[in-house]
Every structure is written in structure tokens, then in C-alpha cells.
PDB file of N, H, CA, C and O in Angstrom:
ATOM      1  N   UNK A   1       0.997  -0.924   0.107  1.00  0.00           N
ATOM      2  CA  UNK A   1      -0.154   0.101  -0.455  1.00  0.00           C
ATOM      3  C   UNK A   1       0.900   1.691   0.328  1.00  0.00           C
ATOM      4  O   UNK A   1       1.141   2.269   1.388  1.00  0.00           O
ATOM      5  N   UNK A   2       1.271   1.719  -1.576  1.00  0.00           N
ATOM      6  H   UNK A   2       1.075   1.249  -2.437  1.00  0.00           H
ATOM      7  CA  UNK A   2       2.726   2.220  -1.743  1.00  0.00           C
ATOM      8  C   UNK A   2       1.206   3.983  -1.527  1.00  0.00           C
ATOM      9  O   UNK A   2       1.747   5.088  -1.582  1.00  0.00           O
ATOM     10  N   UNK A   3       0.312   3.987  -1.413  1.00  0.00           N
ATOM     11  H   UNK A   3      -0.128   3.090  -1.369  1.00  0.00           H
ATOM     12  CA  UNK A   3       0.021   5.349  -1.389  1.00  0.00           C
ATOM     13  C   UNK A   3      -0.287   5.903   0.132  1.00  0.00           C
ATOM     14  O   UNK A   3      -0.324   7.080   0.489  1.00  0.00           O
ATOM     15  N   UNK A   4      -0.400   5.269   0.558  1.00  0.00           N
ATOM     16  H   UNK A   4      -0.370   4.312   0.268  1.00  0.00           H
ATOM     17  CA  UNK A   4      -0.312   5.687   2.459  1.00  0.00           C
ATOM     18  C   UNK A   4       0.638   6.257   2.282  1.00  0.00           C
ATOM     19  O   UNK A   4       0.397   7.272   2.935  1.00  0.00           O
ATOM     20  N   UNK A   5       1.993   6.452   1.705  1.00  0.00           N
ATOM     21  H   UNK A   5       2.189   5.627   1.174  1.00  0.00           H
ATOM     22  CA  UNK A   5       3.026   6.733   1.762  1.00  0.00           C
ATOM     23  C   UNK A   5       3.862   7.862   1.398  1.00  0.00           C
ATOM     24  O   UNK A   5       5.017   8.142   1.718  1.00  0.00           O
ATOM     25  N   UNK A   6       2.752   8.627   0.424  1.00  0.00           N
ATOM     26  H   UNK A   6       1.813   8.399   0.163  1.00  0.00           H
ATOM     27  CA  UNK A   6       3.001   9.810  -1.202  1.00  0.00           C
ATOM     28  C   UNK A   6       2.516  10.645  -0.433  1.00  0.00           C
ATOM     29  O   UNK A   6       2.826  11.754  -0.866  1.00  0.00           O
ATOM     30  N   UNK A   7       1.371  10.810   1.316  1.00  0.00           N
ATOM     31  H   UNK A   7       1.119   9.909   1.668  1.00  0.00           H
ATOM     32  CA  UNK A   7       2.050  12.593   1.549  1.00  0.00           C
ATOM     33  C   UNK A   7       2.668  13.167   2.067  1.00  0.00           C
ATOM     34  O   UNK A   7       2.565  14.368   2.316  1.00  0.00           O
ATOM     35  N   UNK A   8       3.855  12.082   2.498  1.00  0.00           N
ATOM     36  H   UNK A   8       3.939  11.107   2.296  1.00  0.00           H
ATOM     37  CA  UNK A   8       5.244  12.262   3.110  1.00  0.00           C
ATOM     38  C   UNK A   8       6.380  12.029   1.754  1.00  0.00           C
ATOM     39  O   UNK A   8       7.539  12.442   1.738  1.00  0.00           O
ATOM     40  N   UNK A   9       5.839  11.427   0.899  1.00  0.00           N
ATOM     41  H   UNK A   9       4.897  11.092   0.912  1.00  0.00           H
ATOM     42  CA  UNK A   9       7.396  11.319  -0.226  1.00  0.00           C
ATOM     43  C   UNK A   9       7.396  12.426  -1.077  1.00  0.00           C
ATOM     44  O   UNK A   9       6.553  13.288  -1.325  1.00  0.00           O
ATOM     45  N   UNK A  10       8.643  12.186  -1.505  1.00  0.00           N
ATOM     46  H   UNK A  10       9.328  11.486  -1.303  1.00  0.00           H
ATOM     47  CA  UNK A  10       9.353  13.103  -2.556  1.00  0.00           C
ATOM     48  C   UNK A  10       8.425  13.570  -3.344  1.00  0.00           C
ATOM     49  O   UNK A  10       7.371  12.963  -3.534  1.00  0.00           O
ATOM     50  N   UNK A  11       8.786  14.985  -4.028  1.00  0.00           N
ATOM     51  H   UNK A  11       9.642  15.479  -3.873  1.00  0.00           H
ATOM     52  CA  UNK A  11       8.062  15.481  -4.261  1.00  0.00           C
ATOM     53  C   UNK A  11       8.546  15.749  -5.681  1.00  0.00           C
ATOM     54  O   UNK A  11       9.221  16.776  -5.753  1.00  0.00           O
ATOM     55  N   UNK A  12       8.347  14.969  -7.053  1.00  0.00           N
ATOM     56  H   UNK A  12       7.799  14.134  -6.994  1.00  0.00           H
ATOM     57  CA  UNK A  12       8.389  14.799  -8.270  1.00  0.00           C
ATOM     58  C   UNK A  12       8.606  15.865  -9.052  1.00  0.00           C
ATOM     59  O   UNK A  12       9.467  15.994  -9.922  1.00  0.00           O
ATOM     60  N   UNK A  13       7.565  16.824  -8.607  1.00  0.00           N
ATOM     61  H   UNK A  13       6.866  16.719  -7.900  1.00  0.00           H
ATOM     62  CA  UNK A  13       8.489  18.268 -10.226  1.00  0.00           C
ATOM     63  C   UNK A  13       6.561  18.753  -9.600  1.00  0.00           C
ATOM     64  O   UNK A  13       5.680  17.966  -9.253  1.00  0.00           O
ATOM     65  N   UNK A  14       6.496  20.364  -9.677  1.00  0.00           N
ATOM     66  H   UNK A  14       7.212  21.003  -9.959  1.00  0.00           H
ATOM     67  CA  UNK A  14       6.137  20.906  -9.635  1.00  0.00           C
ATOM     68  C   UNK A  14       4.618  21.668 -11.159  1.00  0.00           C
ATOM     69  O   UNK A  14       5.038  22.175 -12.199  1.00  0.00           O
ATOM     70  N   UNK A  15       3.517  21.582 -10.965  1.00  0.00           N
ATOM     71  H   UNK A  15       3.175  21.170 -10.120  1.00  0.00           H
ATOM     72  CA  UNK A  15       2.515  21.782 -11.526  1.00  0.00           C
ATOM     73  C   UNK A  15       1.746  22.891 -11.599  1.00  0.00           C
ATOM     74  O   UNK A  15       1.918  23.510 -10.549  1.00  0.00           O
ATOM     75  N   UNK A  16       1.205  23.293 -12.101  1.00  0.00           N
ATOM     76  H   UNK A  16       1.066  22.790 -12.954  1.00  0.00           H
ATOM     77  CA  UNK A  16       0.179  24.427 -12.264  1.00  0.00           C
ATOM     78  C   UNK A  16      -1.296  23.878 -13.114  1.00  0.00           C
ATOM     79  O   UNK A  16      -1.563  23.178 -14.090  1.00  0.00           O
ATOM     80  N   UNK A  17      -1.814  24.441 -12.377  1.00  0.00           N
ATOM     81  H   UNK A  17      -1.597  25.010 -11.583  1.00  0.00           H
ATOM     82  CA  UNK A  17      -4.057  24.012 -12.370  1.00  0.00           C
ATOM     83  C   UNK A  17      -4.588  24.919 -12.890  1.00  0.00           C
ATOM     84  O   UNK A  17      -4.923  26.058 -12.567  1.00  0.00           O
ATOM     85  N   UNK A  18      -4.667  23.967 -14.218  1.00  0.00           N
ATOM     86  H   UNK A  18      -4.394  23.041 -14.481  1.00  0.00           H
ATOM     87  CA  UNK A  18      -4.728  25.875 -15.974  1.00  0.00           C
ATOM     88  C   UNK A  18      -6.912  25.752 -15.385  1.00  0.00           C
ATOM     89  O   UNK A  18      -7.612  26.753 -15.539  1.00  0.00           O
ATOM     90  N   UNK A  19      -7.423  24.648 -14.893  1.00  0.00           N
ATOM     91  H   UNK A  19      -6.855  23.835 -14.768  1.00  0.00           H
ATOM     92  CA  UNK A  19      -8.262  24.641 -15.279  1.00  0.00           C
ATOM     93  C   UNK A  19      -9.541  23.862 -13.856  1.00  0.00           C
ATOM     94  O   UNK A  19      -9.257  22.853 -13.211  1.00  0.00           O
ATOM     95  N   UNK A  20     -10.672  24.543 -13.712  1.00  0.00           N
ATOM     96  H   UNK A  20     -10.902  25.363 -14.236  1.00  0.00           H
ATOM     97  CA  UNK A  20     -11.478  22.982 -12.486  1.00  0.00           C
ATOM     98  C   UNK A  20     -12.700  23.034 -13.281  1.00  0.00           C
ATOM     99  O   UNK A  20     -13.554  23.593 -12.594  1.00  0.00           O
ATOM    100  N   UNK A  21     -13.045  22.791 -14.120  1.00  0.00           N
ATOM    101  H   UNK A  21     -12.351  22.337 -14.678  1.00  0.00           H
ATOM    102  CA  UNK A  21     -14.126  23.026 -14.829  1.00  0.00           C
ATOM    103  C   UNK A  21     -14.550  22.271 -15.742  1.00  0.00           C
ATOM    104  O   UNK A  21     -14.688  22.429 -16.955  1.00  0.00           O
ATOM    105  N   UNK A  22     -14.990  20.375 -14.177  1.00  0.00           N
ATOM    106  H   UNK A  22     -14.878  20.247 -13.191  1.00  0.00           H
ATOM    107  CA  UNK A  22     -14.456  18.642 -14.814  1.00  0.00           C
ATOM    108  C   UNK A  22     -16.352  18.940 -15.345  1.00  0.00           C
ATOM    109  O   UNK A  22     -16.954  20.013 -15.296  1.00  0.00           O
ATOM    110  N   UNK A  23     -16.703  18.045 -15.657  1.00  0.00           N
ATOM    111  H   UNK A  23     -16.214  17.174 -15.697  1.00  0.00           H
ATOM    112  CA  UNK A  23     -17.162  16.999 -16.303  1.00  0.00           C
ATOM    113  C   UNK A  23     -18.591  16.407 -15.326  1.00  0.00           C
ATOM    114  O   UNK A  23     -19.795  16.628 -15.454  1.00  0.00           O
ATOM    115  N   UNK A  24     -18.274  16.068 -14.921  1.00  0.00           N
ATOM    116  H   UNK A  24     -17.296  15.889 -14.816  1.00  0.00           H
ATOM    117  CA  UNK A  24     -18.534  14.285 -14.553  1.00  0.00           C
ATOM    118  C   UNK A  24     -17.967  14.747 -12.353  1.00  0.00           C
ATOM    119  O   UNK A  24     -18.595  14.413 -11.348  1.00  0.00           O
ATOM    120  N   UNK A  25     -17.035  15.316 -12.414  1.00  0.00           N
ATOM    121  H   UNK A  25     -16.525  15.587 -13.230  1.00  0.00           H
ATOM    122  CA  UNK A  25     -17.070  15.752 -10.718  1.00  0.00           C
ATOM    123  C   UNK A  25     -16.519  16.623  -9.957  1.00  0.00           C
ATOM    124  O   UNK A  25     -15.514  16.849 -10.629  1.00  0.00           O
ATOM    125  N   UNK A  26     -16.407  17.445  -8.827  1.00  0.00           N
ATOM    126  H   UNK A  26     -17.224  17.261  -8.281  1.00  0.00           H
ATOM    127  CA  UNK A  26     -16.635  18.233  -8.504  1.00  0.00           C
ATOM    128  C   UNK A  26     -14.449  18.489  -7.560  1.00  0.00           C
ATOM    129  O   UNK A  26     -13.595  18.498  -6.674  1.00  0.00           O
ATOM    130  N   UNK A  27     -15.005  18.624  -8.939  1.00  0.00           N
ATOM    131  H   UNK A  27     -15.699  18.616  -9.659  1.00  0.00           H
ATOM    132  CA  UNK A  27     -12.897  19.370  -8.939  1.00  0.00           C
ATOM    133  C   UNK A  27     -12.969  20.267  -8.443  1.00  0.00           C
ATOM    134  O   UNK A  27     -12.689  19.938  -7.290  1.00  0.00           O
ATOM    135  N   UNK A  28     -13.249  21.792  -8.433  1.00  0.00           N
ATOM    136  H   UNK A  28     -13.476  22.059  -9.369  1.00  0.00           H
ATOM    137  CA  UNK A  28     -13.204  22.946  -8.439  1.00  0.00           C
ATOM    138  C   UNK A  28     -13.196  23.917  -6.565  1.00  0.00           C
ATOM    139  O   UNK A  28     -12.612  24.860  -6.030  1.00  0.00           O
ATOM    140  N   UNK A  29     -14.300  22.833  -6.211  1.00  0.00           N
ATOM    141  H   UNK A  29     -14.774  22.067  -6.646  1.00  0.00           H
ATOM    142  CA  UNK A  29     -13.870  22.427  -4.412  1.00  0.00           C
ATOM    143  C   UNK A  29     -12.367  21.824  -4.181  1.00  0.00           C
ATOM    144  O   UNK A  29     -12.237  21.417  -3.027  1.00  0.00           O
ATOM    145  N   UNK A  30     -11.703  21.733  -4.641  1.00  0.00           N
ATOM    146  H   UNK A  30     -11.808  22.063  -5.579  1.00  0.00           H
ATOM    147  CA  UNK A  30     -10.155  20.540  -4.768  1.00  0.00           C
ATOM    148  C   UNK A  30      -8.405  21.398  -5.304  1.00  0.00           C
ATOM    149  O   UNK A  30      -7.206  21.624  -5.141  1.00  0.00           O
ATOM    150  N   UNK A  31      -9.600  21.524  -5.981  1.00  0.00           N
ATOM    151  H   UNK A  31     -10.574  21.340  -6.113  1.00  0.00           H
ATOM    152  CA  UNK A  31      -7.910  22.437  -7.027  1.00  0.00           C
ATOM    153  C   UNK A  31      -8.573  23.821  -7.001  1.00  0.00           C
ATOM    154  O   UNK A  31      -9.782  24.053  -6.982  1.00  0.00           O
ATOM    155  N   UNK A  32      -7.132  25.064  -7.004  1.00  0.00           N
ATOM    156  H   UNK A  32      -6.150  24.876  -7.019  1.00  0.00           H
ATOM    157  CA  UNK A  32      -7.823  26.633  -7.888  1.00  0.00           C
ATOM    158  C   UNK A  32      -7.210  26.436  -9.456  1.00  0.00           C
ATOM    159  O   UNK A  32      -6.767  25.431 -10.011  1.00  0.00           O
ATOM    160  N   UNK A  33      -7.304  27.223  -9.722  1.00  0.00           N
ATOM    161  H   UNK A  33      -7.664  28.039  -9.271  1.00  0.00           H
ATOM    162  CA  UNK A  33      -7.193  27.409 -11.425  1.00  0.00           C
ATOM    163  C   UNK A  33      -6.182  28.935 -10.416  1.00  0.00           C
ATOM    164  O   UNK A  33      -6.553  29.822  -9.647  1.00  0.00           O
ATOM    165  N   UNK A  34      -4.517  28.423 -11.135  1.00  0.00           N
ATOM    166  H   UNK A  34      -4.216  27.702 -11.759  1.00  0.00           H
ATOM    167  CA  UNK A  34      -3.437  29.126 -11.858  1.00  0.00           C
ATOM    168  C   UNK A  34      -2.805  28.968 -10.070  1.00  0.00           C
ATOM    169  O   UNK A  34      -2.445  30.034  -9.570  1.00  0.00           O
ATOM    170  N   UNK A  35      -2.687  27.693  -9.182  1.00  0.00           N
ATOM    171  H   UNK A  35      -2.979  26.827  -9.588  1.00  0.00           H
ATOM    172  CA  UNK A  35      -2.149  27.933  -7.887  1.00  0.00           C
ATOM    173  C   UNK A  35      -1.332  26.171  -8.513  1.00  0.00           C
ATOM    174  O   UNK A  35      -1.642  25.126  -9.084  1.00  0.00           O
ATOM    175  N   UNK A  36       0.006  26.976  -7.797  1.00  0.00           N
ATOM    176  H   UNK A  36       0.258  27.825  -7.333  1.00  0.00           H
ATOM    177  CA  UNK A  36       0.876  25.313  -8.381  1.00  0.00           C
ATOM    178  C   UNK A  36       0.898  24.038  -7.241  1.00  0.00           C
ATOM    179  O   UNK A  36       1.505  24.106  -6.172  1.00  0.00           O
ATOM    180  N   UNK A  37       0.075  22.823  -7.720  1.00  0.00           N
ATOM    181  H   UNK A  37      -0.418  22.768  -8.588  1.00  0.00           H
ATOM    182  CA  UNK A  37       0.738  21.600  -6.624  1.00  0.00           C
ATOM    183  C   UNK A  37       2.289  20.955  -7.051  1.00  0.00           C
ATOM    184  O   UNK A  37       3.206  21.180  -7.841  1.00  0.00           O
ATOM    185  N   UNK A  38       1.849  19.832  -5.772  1.00  0.00           N
ATOM    186  H   UNK A  38       1.105  19.649  -5.130  1.00  0.00           H
ATOM    187  CA  UNK A  38       2.613  19.056  -6.489  1.00  0.00           C
ATOM    188  C   UNK A  38       3.283  17.800  -5.765  1.00  0.00           C
ATOM    189  O   UNK A  38       3.406  17.503  -4.577  1.00  0.00           O
ATOM    190  N   UNK A  39       3.677  17.166  -6.991  1.00  0.00           N
ATOM    191  H   UNK A  39       3.577  17.407  -7.956  1.00  0.00           H
ATOM    192  CA  UNK A  39       3.100  16.369  -7.945  1.00  0.00           C
ATOM    193  C   UNK A  39       4.589  14.822  -6.188  1.00  0.00           C
ATOM    194  O   UNK A  39       5.712  14.874  -5.687  1.00  0.00           O
ATOM    195  N   UNK A  40       3.348  13.881  -6.142  1.00  0.00           N
ATOM    196  H   UNK A  40       2.436  13.839  -6.548  1.00  0.00           H
ATOM    197  CA  UNK A  40       3.365  13.298  -6.071  1.00  0.00           C
ATOM    198  C   UNK A  40       3.848  11.446  -6.160  1.00  0.00           C
ATOM    199  O   UNK A  40       4.564  10.674  -5.521  1.00  0.00           O
ATOM    200  N   UNK A  41       3.119  11.408  -7.134  1.00  0.00           N
ATOM    201  H   UNK A  41       2.537  12.035  -7.653  1.00  0.00           H
ATOM    202  CA  UNK A  41       3.464   9.716  -8.209  1.00  0.00           C
ATOM    203  C   UNK A  41       1.938  10.743  -9.931  1.00  0.00           C
ATOM    204  O   UNK A  41       0.903  11.403 -10.033  1.00  0.00           O
ATOM    205  N   UNK A  42       2.831  10.201 -10.599  1.00  0.00           N
ATOM    206  H   UNK A  42       3.672   9.665 -10.517  1.00  0.00           H
ATOM    207  CA  UNK A  42       2.600  10.211 -11.820  1.00  0.00           C
ATOM    208  C   UNK A  42       1.764   8.980 -12.776  1.00  0.00           C
ATOM    209  O   UNK A  42       2.593   8.133 -13.109  1.00  0.00           O
ATOM    210  N   UNK A  43       0.875   8.769 -13.112  1.00  0.00           N
ATOM    211  H   UNK A  43       0.201   9.457 -12.841  1.00  0.00           H
ATOM    212  CA  UNK A  43       0.188   7.915 -14.069  1.00  0.00           C
ATOM    213  C   UNK A  43       0.822   8.466 -15.347  1.00  0.00           C
ATOM    214  O   UNK A  43       1.734   9.288 -15.423  1.00  0.00           O
ATOM    215  N   UNK A  44      -0.186   7.530 -16.863  1.00  0.00           N
ATOM    216  H   UNK A  44      -0.928   6.862 -16.801  1.00  0.00           H
ATOM    217  CA  UNK A  44      -0.663   7.572 -17.791  1.00  0.00           C
ATOM    218  C   UNK A  44      -1.733   9.162 -18.129  1.00  0.00           C
ATOM    219  O   UNK A  44      -1.713  10.181 -18.819  1.00  0.00           O
ATOM    220  N   UNK A  45      -2.724   8.337 -16.919  1.00  0.00           N
ATOM    221  H   UNK A  45      -2.740   7.509 -16.358  1.00  0.00           H
ATOM    222  CA  UNK A  45      -4.063   9.203 -17.237  1.00  0.00           C
ATOM    223  C   UNK A  45      -3.623  10.120 -16.370  1.00  0.00           C
ATOM    224  O   UNK A  45      -3.399  11.163 -16.984  1.00  0.00           O
ATOM    225  N   UNK A  46      -3.314  10.253 -14.825  1.00  0.00           N
ATOM    226  H   UNK A  46      -3.496   9.406 -14.326  1.00  0.00           H
ATOM    227  CA  UNK A  46      -3.171  11.161 -13.469  1.00  0.00           C
ATOM    228  C   UNK A  46      -1.926  11.265 -13.038  1.00  0.00           C
ATOM    229  O   UNK A  46      -0.951  10.528 -13.186  1.00  0.00           O
ATOM    230  N   UNK A  47      -2.222  13.254 -11.949  1.00  0.00           N
ATOM    231  H   UNK A  47      -3.013  13.853 -11.830  1.00  0.00           H
ATOM    232  CA  UNK A  47      -1.952  13.186 -11.653  1.00  0.00           C
ATOM    233  C   UNK A  47      -2.403  12.601 -10.354  1.00  0.00           C
ATOM    234  O   UNK A  47      -3.489  12.091 -10.078  1.00  0.00           O
ATOM    235  N   UNK A  48      -1.091  12.826  -9.442  1.00  0.00           N
ATOM    236  H   UNK A  48      -0.209  13.241  -9.666  1.00  0.00           H
ATOM    237  CA  UNK A  48      -1.340  12.708  -8.081  1.00  0.00           C
ATOM    238  C   UNK A  48      -1.095  13.536  -6.754  1.00  0.00           C
ATOM    239  O   UNK A  48      -0.199  13.332  -5.935  1.00  0.00           O
ATOM    240  N   UNK A  49      -2.166  14.602  -6.709  1.00  0.00           N
ATOM    241  H   UNK A  49      -2.893  14.767  -7.375  1.00  0.00           H
ATOM    242  CA  UNK A  49      -0.920  15.886  -5.984  1.00  0.00           C
ATOM    243  C   UNK A  49      -1.803  15.997  -4.263  1.00  0.00           C
ATOM    244  O   UNK A  49      -2.789  15.326  -3.960  1.00  0.00           O
ATOM    245  N   UNK A  50      -1.217  16.862  -3.501  1.00  0.00           N
ATOM    246  H   UNK A  50      -0.416  17.408  -3.747  1.00  0.00           H
ATOM    247  CA  UNK A  50      -1.520  17.914  -2.578  1.00  0.00           C
ATOM    248  C   UNK A  50      -2.318  18.269  -3.219  1.00  0.00           C
ATOM    249  O   UNK A  50      -2.058  18.666  -4.355  1.00  0.00           O
ATOM    250  N   UNK A  51      -3.685  18.258  -2.692  1.00  0.00           N
ATOM    251  H   UNK A  51      -3.897  17.935  -1.770  1.00  0.00           H
ATOM    252  CA  UNK A  51      -4.419  19.368  -3.802  1.00  0.00           C
ATOM    253  C   UNK A  51      -4.742  20.220  -1.967  1.00  0.00           C
ATOM    254  O   UNK A  51      -4.011  20.177  -0.977  1.00  0.00           O
ATOM    255  N   UNK A  52      -6.288  21.004  -2.173  1.00  0.00           N
ATOM    256  H   UNK A  52      -6.882  21.039  -2.977  1.00  0.00           H
ATOM    257  CA  UNK A  52      -6.612  22.341  -1.252  1.00  0.00           C
ATOM    258  C   UNK A  52      -7.298  21.832  -0.124  1.00  0.00           C
ATOM    259  O   UNK A  52      -7.491  22.744   0.680  1.00  0.00           O
ATOM    260  N   UNK A  53      -7.780  20.660   0.294  1.00  0.00           N
ATOM    261  H   UNK A  53      -7.623  19.918  -0.359  1.00  0.00           H
ATOM    262  CA  UNK A  53      -7.900  19.721   1.685  1.00  0.00           C
ATOM    263  C   UNK A  53      -6.350  18.848   2.086  1.00  0.00           C
ATOM    264  O   UNK A  53      -6.227  17.801   2.721  1.00  0.00           O
ATOM    265  N   UNK A  54      -5.434  19.593   1.544  1.00  0.00           N
ATOM    266  H   UNK A  54      -5.534  20.444   1.028  1.00  0.00           H
ATOM    267  CA  UNK A  54      -3.981  18.667   2.184  1.00  0.00           C
ATOM    268  C   UNK A  54      -4.095  17.101   2.663  1.00  0.00           C
ATOM    269  O   UNK A  54      -3.486  16.456   3.516  1.00  0.00           O
ATOM    270  N   UNK A  55      -5.258  16.737   1.640  1.00  0.00           N
ATOM    271  H   UNK A  55      -5.753  17.261   0.947  1.00  0.00           H
ATOM    272  CA  UNK A  55      -4.419  14.762   0.737  1.00  0.00           C
ATOM    273  C   UNK A  55      -4.527  15.430  -0.465  1.00  0.00           C
ATOM    274  O   UNK A  55      -4.838  16.407  -1.146  1.00  0.00           O
ATOM    275  N   UNK A  56      -3.831  13.684  -0.237  1.00  0.00           N
ATOM    276  H   UNK A  56      -3.578  12.890   0.316  1.00  0.00           H
ATOM    277  CA  UNK A  56      -3.363  13.440  -1.913  1.00  0.00           C
ATOM    278  C   UNK A  56      -4.445  13.199  -2.829  1.00  0.00           C
ATOM    279  O   UNK A  56      -4.803  12.023  -2.765  1.00  0.00           O
ATOM    280  N   UNK A  57      -4.944  13.726  -3.466  1.00  0.00           N
ATOM    281  H   UNK A  57      -4.653  14.681  -3.518  1.00  0.00           H
ATOM    282  CA  UNK A  57      -5.520  13.155  -4.895  1.00  0.00           C
ATOM    283  C   UNK A  57      -5.638  12.966  -6.193  1.00  0.00           C
ATOM    284  O   UNK A  57      -5.519  14.108  -6.634  1.00  0.00           O
ATOM    285  N   UNK A  58      -5.780  12.332  -6.998  1.00  0.00           N
ATOM    286  H   UNK A  58      -5.878  11.403  -6.639  1.00  0.00           H
ATOM    287  CA  UNK A  58      -5.934  11.168  -7.584  1.00  0.00           C
ATOM    288  C   UNK A  58      -6.637  12.795  -9.523  1.00  0.00           C
ATOM    289  O   UNK A  58      -7.777  12.751  -9.060  1.00  0.00           O
ATOM    290  N   UNK A  59      -6.756  13.548 -10.491  1.00  0.00           N
ATOM    291  H   UNK A  59      -5.830  13.584 -10.867  1.00  0.00           H
ATOM    292  CA  UNK A  59      -6.831  13.624 -10.618  1.00  0.00           C
ATOM    293  C   UNK A  59      -6.380  13.999 -13.122  1.00  0.00           C
ATOM    294  O   UNK A  59      -5.426  14.550 -13.671  1.00  0.00           O
ATOM    295  N   UNK A  60      -6.902  13.725 -13.364  1.00  0.00           N
ATOM    296  H   UNK A  60      -7.677  13.277 -12.917  1.00  0.00           H
ATOM    297  CA  UNK A  60      -6.775  13.544 -14.543  1.00  0.00           C
ATOM    298  C   UNK A  60      -5.725  15.393 -15.290  1.00  0.00           C
ATOM    299  O   UNK A  60      -5.957  16.599 -15.375  1.00  0.00           O
ATOM    300  N   UNK A  61      -4.609  14.410 -15.629  1.00  0.00           N
ATOM    301  H   UNK A  61      -4.420  13.430 -15.561  1.00  0.00           H
ATOM    302  CA  UNK A  61      -3.706  15.415 -16.247  1.00  0.00           C
ATOM    303  C   UNK A  61      -4.386  16.740 -16.695  1.00  0.00           C
ATOM    304  O   UNK A  61      -3.716  17.759 -16.529  1.00  0.00           O
ATOM    305  N   UNK A  62      -5.499  16.855 -17.186  1.00  0.00           N
ATOM    306  H   UNK A  62      -6.044  16.028 -17.321  1.00  0.00           H
ATOM    307  CA  UNK A  62      -5.905  17.471 -18.297  1.00  0.00           C
ATOM    308  C   UNK A  62      -6.512  19.446 -17.672  1.00  0.00           C
ATOM    309  O   UNK A  62      -6.923  20.418 -18.305  1.00  0.00           O
ATOM    310  N   UNK A  63      -6.216  19.162 -16.003  1.00  0.00           N
ATOM    311  H   UNK A  63      -5.882  18.372 -15.489  1.00  0.00           H
ATOM    312  CA  UNK A  63      -6.245  20.333 -15.329  1.00  0.00           C
ATOM    313  C   UNK A  63      -5.093  21.012 -15.796  1.00  0.00           C
ATOM    314  O   UNK A  63      -5.145  21.834 -16.710  1.00  0.00           O
ATOM    315  N   UNK A  64      -3.736  20.601 -15.017  1.00  0.00           N
ATOM    316  H   UNK A  64      -3.693  19.933 -14.274  1.00  0.00           H
ATOM    317  CA  UNK A  64      -2.821  20.795 -15.267  1.00  0.00           C
ATOM    318  C   UNK A  64      -2.026  21.098 -17.011  1.00  0.00           C
ATOM    319  O   UNK A  64      -2.357  20.745 -18.143  1.00  0.00           O
ATOM    320  N   UNK A  65      -0.872  21.914 -16.463  1.00  0.00           N
ATOM    321  H   UNK A  65      -0.603  22.201 -15.543  1.00  0.00           H
ATOM    322  CA  UNK A  65       0.096  22.044 -17.330  1.00  0.00           C
ATOM    323  C   UNK A  65       1.260  21.829 -16.473  1.00  0.00           C
ATOM    324  O   UNK A  65       1.229  21.875 -15.243  1.00  0.00           O
ATOM    325  N   UNK A  66       2.339  21.580 -17.229  1.00  0.00           N
ATOM    326  H   UNK A  66       2.364  21.543 -18.228  1.00  0.00           H
ATOM    327  CA  UNK A  66       4.029  21.395 -16.427  1.00  0.00           C
ATOM    328  C   UNK A  66       4.453  22.608 -16.438  1.00  0.00           C
ATOM    329  O   UNK A  66       3.838  23.427 -17.122  1.00  0.00           O
ATOM    330  N   UNK A  67       5.531  22.985 -15.731  1.00  0.00           N
ATOM    331  H   UNK A  67       6.030  22.320 -15.175  1.00  0.00           H
ATOM    332  CA  UNK A  67       6.124  24.495 -15.341  1.00  0.00           C
ATOM    333  C   UNK A  67       7.358  24.700 -16.386  1.00  0.00           C
ATOM    334  O   UNK A  67       8.021  25.737 -16.362  1.00  0.00           O
TER     335      UNK A  67
END
């Protein structure tokens, strides 16, 4: 269960949120457009970042751009 250690793991890179307009889920309550987030893990489709709640969440890469 490696995902339990992601909160305190080393940051891979920093990315910027470009929008929080989700079609299916409520993302605008945990992501702020224009804010930078630390990536803790990454897959082909998702970034796992520490969101505005202070917890690690997985979000589609569409919401972000690399700096």
C-alpha cells in the first residue's frame, strides 16, 4: 500500500492547475486554477497531488500544465 506514504514522499515535480471545470466530478472545491501543486506520483492519465484539502488526490492530467 504505497499510496499511504505519498503524503510525505519526495515531490517529483511542480505543476500548475489551468482549470477546474469537470464534467462529471466536483473538482473546483479541491483545485484552484492558477495555483501550483506538488506531484507525488504520476501515471499515464493521472497526477497525484496534494490538493487544497491537504490530502493526496488523483486528478486527470487535463486540469494541469507543466511549468
